[in-house]
Structures are given as C-alpha cells and as structure tokens.
N, C-alpha and C positions, 0 to 999 in steps of 0.2 A: 845249712849249706846243702848243696845238691851233689848227689852221687848217682852213678848208674849201677844198679844192682840187678844182675841177671838180665841185662838189656833194658830195664825200666828205670827211668829217672825218678829219684825219690829225694825228699827232703829229710835230713837228719840234723840233730843238734851238733853244732860245731864242737870239736874235741871228742867225738864219738870214737871209741876204740873198736878194733875188729872183733874182739871177743864179745863186747857189748852188742854189736850189730848182729852177730850170729845168734845170740840169745834173744834179741828183739824179734828176729825172724822165726823164733820158735824151734830152732835147731840145736842139737847137742854138738858142742865143739869137737867131740871125739868121733862123730859120725859124719863129718863133712870134710871136703877138700876145698880150699879157698885160693883163688887167684886175685891179686890186686894189681891192676895195670899190666895184666898179662904175665905176671910173675907169680909162680906158685909160692904160697906163704907156708913156712913150716909151722906146725901146730904149736911149737914152743915159742913162736913169735906172736901168736894171736893176742896175748895179754898186753904186749908192749907196743903193738902197731896202732898208731893214731891215724885215722883217715883224714884226708884233706879234700878240699873243694874239687869237684870234677873227677875224683878217683873212679875207676871202673872196677867193680867187684863182681866176681863170679863165684857163687857158692853152689857146690854140687854135693848132693847127699850120697853117701856110700851105701851100697846095698850088697849084701852077701847072698850066696845061694849056691845051689849045685844041681 
C-alpha cells in the first residue's frame, strides 16, 4: 500500500503499524513525534495504530540542547 511519509510517497506492507514504521525508518519511538493525517499521535497509541492506504505520516526527530 502507498503512504506519504515526510512528503515522500512510499510503499509499505498492508497492515503495517505505526510503531513498526518508526522502527523501519531507523528511529527510536521515544525520540520522535508523529502526525498521521495532520493529527498528532500520542506515543501510547503507536503500538495500536494500523496505517491505511494513502495515510500521510510526518515523523520528526526530537533534539535536545541548550
């Protein structure tokens, strides 16, 4: 199925979950913020959210500093 991830169209296996996608992108779930279809997803929902055809996902890496 096709998703738009950070502005790029990508193919993923149907039934892919958000937590699985974040891991496949090489990112740690506790170090990112994720929007799905322009709605911020709570970290507690990453495991249960199953992505659907044409979903738009934005994954942003959190960076600390001072």
